[in-house]
Each structure stands twice: as C-alpha cells, then as structure tokens.
C-alpha positions, 0 to 999 in steps of 0.5 A: 429308680431303685426300689425295694419290695417288702413282702409279708406273706403272713399278713398278706401285704407288701410295701414298696420302698422307693426314691431313696434319699439321705438314708430314707425312702418313700414307702407305699401304702400296704399292697394287699396280696392279689393286687398288682404291684406296678414296678414299671418306673423302677429298674425292674420295669415290670408289674407283678402280683404278690401271689406269684411270690408264694405264701409258704 
C-alpha cells in the first residue's frame, strides 16, 4: 500500500496518509513526536520514531 508521511517538527506531530483512492486518502489521527509510526503495512515495511527525523 502506498503511503505518505507528513512530519511537522514545529508542532511536534506527524500524519500518515494512506489508501489513496479517487484523488483522496485516509489520514491518521495526529501522531506525537516520540510515538512509533507503524509503516509495516506500507511499501516501506518498517516502524520509525519521529524523533529519528529531527526537529531542526
């Protein structure tokens, strides 16, 4: 499944957009920096922590 991860380091949150269909996608509730993001069902096939993305 394709997915897009939107990280907002200023607000300290991320959103996972997945299941694209007819020009829109399903958007996850806000994910707080520090909480793991499960991407195992996506083409990435892994779990990451937003802190790994940095906040500069």
